[in-house]
C-alpha positions, 0 to 999 in steps of 0.5 A: 543488484542490476539483475534483480532490478531488471527482473522484478517487474517481469516475474510471472511464476512462483519459482521465479519469485522464490529465487529472486526473493532468496537472492534479495534476502542474501543481498539485504542481510549482508548490506543492511546493517539493521536487518543484518543484526536482526537476522543474525539474532534469529538465524545465527549461522543458518541460511534460509532455503525457502521464503518461509524461513526468512526473518521479517523485520518488524515495521516499527524499525522504520520509526527508529532506524534508517533502513538502508542497504549500503550507503546512499543519499536518498532522492526522497524520504517518505514519512508515514501519517498517523496521529500527532503523538506517534513517531512517523516511519521513514522510508529512504528511497534511493530512486524516486523514478523506481518508486513511480515505475513500481506504482504504475506497473502495480496499478496496471496489473489490475486496471490496465493502462493509465492512459485510459483514465481520468484520475480525480483525487480527494486526499486533504490530509496528505496534501496538508503535509510533506513526505507523502508517498501517496501524493507522489504516486497519484500526482504521477498517475494524473500526469501519465493518464490525462493531465488535463482532465484529472487533478487534486481537490482540496475543499473544492466540492463544487469543482469536483462535482462539476468535473465528475458530471462532465462527459469523459471518453475514458474511465474515471477514478475518484481516489480518496482518503476514507474520511474525505470520501465520507465528508464528500458523500454526506455533503454531495449525493451524486450518481457516480455509477460511471466511475470507480470510487477508490478509498485508501483507508484512514480517518486521521482522527477526523472521524470515528473509526468504522468497519469497512462494510459500514464505510462501503455501504455509506459511500455506495448508497451516496454515490449510486454505486455497487462496489467500492474499490480499495488501495492497500499501501504504506510508507514502508512499501514501494508496491500497492495491492488493490481491491475491486470490491468486498475488501479482497486485495490482489498483489502484483506479481513481485509482492506476496503476503504471508500470515504469521501465527499471533502466538508464534511470529516465526510460524505460519497459518494455513490459508483462510486462517487469521494472523499477523500480516507479513509482506514481501515487497521485492521492489524494496531493493534498497531498504528491506523487502521482508516486513512484519506488519501490525495488521491482522488478516487472512490469505486465501488459497489463490493468494488474495488477502483481506485486512481484518484489523490491527494488533492492540496498541499498534499505531494508527496508520494512514493508508491501512483499512479500518479496524474491524 
C-alpha cells in the first residue's frame, strides 16, 4: 500500500482518483474481512471496473464490527459522540500521524497554510469525553498554526472574548460545536467580522434541533458576520470537507461524494437530485474507504455537495449538520 499512501494526497484529476480508488478497493476487499463478506454478497465474482460499481459499506458496521484491513494494533481508536442511548462507532486508526497529516492537507486545500492562523476552539462536549478525532485534529491545528495565540475554551467566555478582541496579525478561526456557538452567541454579542466562524454541527441533546439557515442567521446576527463556515467530518472518515458559506461543501481531491437513490442503494442520482450520501475517502487505507452514510444530500455538477437531512430513525451524530 506504499504506492497508494504516497499518491493519495497528490491526486489532481479524475482519472488518477478512479485508478487509485479501484486499486484500494481490490486491496480492501481482499484484506478487510467484514468488507470482503459484504462485497461477496453483492458482487459474487464480479470485479468492478468503475467506482460506481463498488459496494459501499453501511456506516452502521462501524458500530458492530472492527473495520480493519489485515491485523494491526491501532495507535488510536476514535469513537463517535451522539446520544447516550446509541452505540458509538469506532474507527481503529493504524497511524495517528497519517490522520493528522490528512486533516492538515484537507484544511489547507481550502484555506491555505495553517501557519497563518490563530485557532480558537469552543468544543465543550468533545472535551468532556475521550476518543474524539475532532479534538485531536483541532489540537494539532493549534500546534501547527500559532500555539501561543490559540487554544480551547471550556466555560471561559470572558477569556475567549478577551482573546478574540486582541489584535492579531494573521487570520482568526473560531471553531465550535453548534450548540456551543449558539450558547456563546446568546451570552456575548461581539463583532467578529474580522474572524471566520466555523461550526461542526451537532446539538448533542443540549438544544432543540434547528435548520442550518436558522442557526447561521442567529450566529451571523450575534457576531456581525456575513457567512458562517462549516466542517463536515465523522468518526468513520479520516478526511473532512469544508463549506465557506451557505452550507455548500467542497471535498479535498482524494475524497468524493456520490448520491444514491433512496429506493435503490445500488443506483445513483443525477447531479442536483437528493438522495443518500455515499463517501469515498481514499485516506481510509486501513479501514474502509467506501462508506454508505445515513445523510441525505445533493451533489452538484462541479462536485460540491450539500447536506439536507438524515434518514428516518438514524442515530444523532455529532459532526453532521442539522436536520433540514
